[in-house]
C-alpha positions as CSV (number, residue, x, y, z in Angstrom):
1,M,-26.3,3.6,0.3
2,D,-23.6,3.1,-2.3
3,V,-21.4,0.1,-1.6
4,L,-18.6,-1.8,-3.5
5,R,-19.6,-5.1,-5.0
6,N,-16.1,-6.6,-4.4
7,R,-12.4,-5.7,-4.9
8,D,-12.8,-5.8,-8.7
9,D,-15.4,-3.2,-8.5
10,A,-13.1,-1.1,-6.3
11,G,-10.4,-1.5,-8.8
12,A,-12.6,-0.4,-11.7
13,R,-13.7,2.7,-9.9
14,L,-10.2,3.6,-8.9
15,T,-9.0,3.1,-12.5
16,W,-11.5,5.7,-13.7
17,L,-10.4,8.1,-10.9
18,L,-6.7,7.6,-11.6
19,S,-6.8,7.7,-15.4
20,P,-6.4,11.5,-15.7
21,L,-3.7,11.6,-13.0
22,V,-1.1,9.3,-14.5
23,N,0.1,8.3,-18.0
24,P,-1.9,5.2,-18.9
25,G,0.1,2.7,-21.0
26,A,3.4,4.3,-19.9
27,P,4.9,1.7,-17.6
28,R,8.2,3.5,-17.2
29,T,6.5,6.4,-15.5
30,S,4.2,4.8,-12.9
31,V,3.9,1.5,-10.9
32,V,1.0,0.1,-9.0
33,L,1.9,-1.2,-5.5
34,G,-0.7,-3.5,-3.9
35,L,-0.6,-4.0,-0.2
36,P,-0.8,-7.8,0.5
37,R,-3.1,-9.2,0.7
38,G,-6.4,-7.4,0.1
39,G,-4.9,-4.5,-1.9
40,V,-3.3,-6.8,-4.5
41,P,-6.5,-7.8,-6.4
42,I,-7.5,-4.1,-6.5
43,G,-4.0,-3.2,-7.7
44,A,-4.1,-5.8,-10.3
45,A,-7.4,-4.4,-11.7
46,I,-5.9,-0.9,-11.8
47,A,-2.7,-2.1,-13.4
48,R,-4.6,-3.9,-16.2
49,G,-6.9,-1.0,-16.7
50,L,-4.1,1.6,-17.0
51,G,-1.5,-0.6,-18.7
52,L,1.0,-0.2,-15.8
53,P,3.2,-2.7,-14.0
54,L,2.0,-4.4,-10.8
55,D,4.1,-5.0,-7.7
56,V,3.6,-5.4,-4.0
57,C,4.6,-3.1,-1.2
58,V,5.5,-5.2,1.7
59,V,5.7,-3.1,4.9
60,R,5.7,-3.7,8.6
61,K,4.8,-1.0,11.1
62,L,7.2,-0.5,14.0
63,G,4.8,-0.4,17.0
64,A,5.4,1.1,20.4
65,P,6.3,-1.4,23.2
66,G,3.0,-2.3,25.0
67,N,0.9,-0.6,22.2
68,P,1.9,-2.1,18.9
69,E,-1.0,-0.3,17.0
70,Y,0.7,3.0,17.7
71,G,3.4,3.1,15.1
72,F,6.5,5.1,15.4
73,G,7.9,4.1,12.0
74,A,8.0,1.4,9.4
75,I,10.3,-0.9,7.5
76,G,10.1,-2.1,3.9
77,E,11.9,-4.2,1.4
78,G,15.5,-3.5,0.6
79,G,16.4,-2.3,4.1
80,V,14.2,0.8,3.9
81,K,13.4,2.2,7.3
82,V,11.3,5.3,8.1
83,L,11.2,6.7,11.6
84,D,8.9,9.3,13.1
85,E,11.2,11.1,15.5
86,D,8.4,13.2,17.0
87,A,6.4,10.0,17.9
88,M,9.6,8.4,19.2
89,R,10.2,11.4,21.5
90,I,6.6,11.4,22.8
91,L,6.7,7.6,23.4
92,G,10.2,7.6,24.9
93,I,11.5,5.1,22.3
94,T,15.2,4.5,22.6
95,E,17.6,3.2,19.9
96,E,17.7,-0.1,21.7
97,D,13.9,-0.3,21.4
98,V,14.1,0.4,17.7
99,T,16.8,-2.3,17.1
100,R,14.8,-4.9,19.1
101,I,11.5,-4.2,17.4
102,E,13.0,-3.8,14.0
103,E,14.7,-7.2,14.2
104,R,11.4,-8.9,15.1
105,E,9.4,-7.2,12.3
106,R,12.2,-7.6,9.8
107,A,12.1,-11.4,10.1
108,T,8.4,-11.4,9.3
109,L,8.8,-9.0,6.4
110,D,11.7,-10.9,4.9
111,A,9.7,-14.1,5.0
112,A,6.8,-12.4,3.1
113,V,9.2,-10.8,0.6
114,A,10.9,-14.1,-0.1
115,R,7.5,-15.7,-1.0
116,Y,6.5,-12.9,-3.4
117,R,9.9,-12.5,-5.1
118,E,9.8,-16.1,-6.1
119,V,7.2,-15.1,-8.7
120,R,7.7,-11.4,-9.3
121,E,10.9,-9.4,-9.5
122,R,10.9,-6.1,-7.7
123,V,9.9,-3.2,-9.9
124,P,12.2,-0.1,-9.5
125,L,10.5,3.0,-8.1
126,A,13.2,5.6,-8.8
127,G,11.7,8.5,-10.6
128,R,8.3,6.9,-10.9
129,T,4.8,7.6,-9.6
130,A,4.0,5.0,-7.0
131,I,0.3,4.2,-6.7
132,V,-0.1,2.5,-3.3
133,V,-3.3,0.5,-3.2
134,D,-5.3,-1.1,-0.4
135,D,-8.9,-2.2,0.1
136,G,-9.6,0.5,2.6
137,I,-8.2,2.8,5.4
138,A,-9.3,2.3,8.9
139,T,-6.7,4.0,11.1
140,G,-4.4,4.9,8.2
141,G,-1.3,3.5,9.8
142,T,-0.6,0.8,7.2
143,A,-1.2,3.2,4.2
144,R,0.9,5.8,5.8
145,A,3.8,3.4,6.3
146,A,3.5,2.1,2.8
147,A,3.5,5.6,1.3
148,R,6.6,6.6,3.2
149,V,8.4,3.4,2.3
150,A,7.6,3.9,-1.4
151,R,8.9,7.5,-1.2
152,A,12.0,6.3,0.6
153,G,12.4,3.7,-2.1
154,G,12.8,6.5,-4.7
155,A,9.3,7.3,-5.9
156,S,9.1,10.8,-7.2
157,R,5.3,11.0,-6.5
158,V,3.1,8.9,-4.2
159,I,-0.6,8.4,-4.7
160,V,-2.6,6.4,-2.2
161,A,-5.7,4.8,-3.8
162,V,-8.1,2.7,-1.7
163,G,-11.5,1.2,-1.9
164,V,-13.0,3.1,1.0
165,A,-11.8,5.7,3.5
166,A,-13.2,8.5,5.6
167,P,-12.3,12.0,4.3
168,D,-10.3,13.0,7.4
169,A,-8.1,9.9,6.9
170,L,-7.3,10.9,3.3
171,H,-6.7,14.5,4.2
172,A,-4.3,13.4,7.0
173,L,-2.1,11.4,4.6
174,M,-1.7,14.5,2.4
175,K,-1.3,16.9,5.2
176,D,1.6,15.1,6.8
177,G,3.3,14.7,3.5
178,S,3.0,10.9,3.4
179,A,1.2,11.0,0.1
180,D,1.0,13.7,-2.6
181,L,-2.5,12.6,-3.3
182,A,-4.9,10.3,-1.5
183,L,-8.2,9.1,-3.0
184,A,-10.9,6.5,-2.5
185,A,-13.7,4.9,-4.5
186,L,-16.0,5.5,-1.6
187,I,-15.7,8.3,0.9
188,P,-18.3,7.9,3.7
189,N,-18.4,10.5,6.4
190,R,-18.2,7.8,9.0
191,L,-16.3,4.6,8.7
192,Q,-16.4,2.0,11.5
193,A,-15.2,-1.0,9.5
194,V,-13.8,-1.3,5.9
195,G,-15.7,-4.5,5.3
196,Q,-19.2,-2.9,5.8
197,W,-18.7,-1.1,2.5
198,Y,-18.2,-4.2,0.5
199,L,-20.9,-6.7,-0.5
200,D,-18.1,-9.3,-0.8
201,F,-15.2,-8.7,1.5
202,S,-13.9,-12.3,1.6
203,Q,-10.3,-12.8,2.6
204,T,-7.7,-12.8,-0.2
205,P,-5.5,-15.9,0.2
206,D,-1.8,-15.7,-0.3
207,S,-2.2,-18.1,-3.3
208,E,-4.3,-15.5,-5.1
209,V,-1.6,-12.8,-4.4
210,L,1.1,-15.1,-5.9
211,R,-1.1,-15.9,-8.9
212,L,-1.7,-12.2,-9.7
213,L,2.0,-11.4,-9.3
214,N,3.0,-14.2,-11.5
215,E,0.5,-13.0,-14.2
216,A,1.9,-9.5,-13.9
217,G,5.5,-10.7,-14.3
218,S,4.6,-12.7,-17.3
219,A,2.8,-9.7,-18.9
220,S,5.8,-7.5,-18.3
221,A,8.2,-10.0,-19.8
222,A,6.0,-10.3,-22.9
223,S,5.7,-6.5,-23.4
């Protein structure tokens, strides 16, 4: 059974897959967006391999009252908000519900953004290909939210690239228009847990995310 050694291995494999799909060494055309925290080391490897800028995509799902795993939308940095009106109608979500849940999630999101922006300025997405990176897709909710937030932020094309995902999860991201393309380094037919497909799936500390973002910012300033 093929497995990933670690997140660096996932990044190397995804770099190879992405190379013919973007313009390597053309930082004005594409940007790599790692999802904190586990997606950032993979994103850093891709950014180095393709000569592209690295940033984070900080998102918070807006979960239904009583069932927070069932998302009806997402919020992102810069006041971006994406709502799924069909899901809201099915769940009976009111505007008051949206306001209350958004206020709670916005506080958590803003705190995370404040930490990361101390070391890395936000990279503009307008007119660029956004490569949204995570270590894997289980339900697909977070990747879907991040892809939609990236598009709402101005990205002209959105690619979701992850370490491991089931084929139906990748297909769903493209079918509903969240991503123009979704790919993975490993695509098992059945996926019960992302971590089972990594030999080393140790947690990525926030200090590592900050270090990688700081390095990315220094590299961009020097180029």
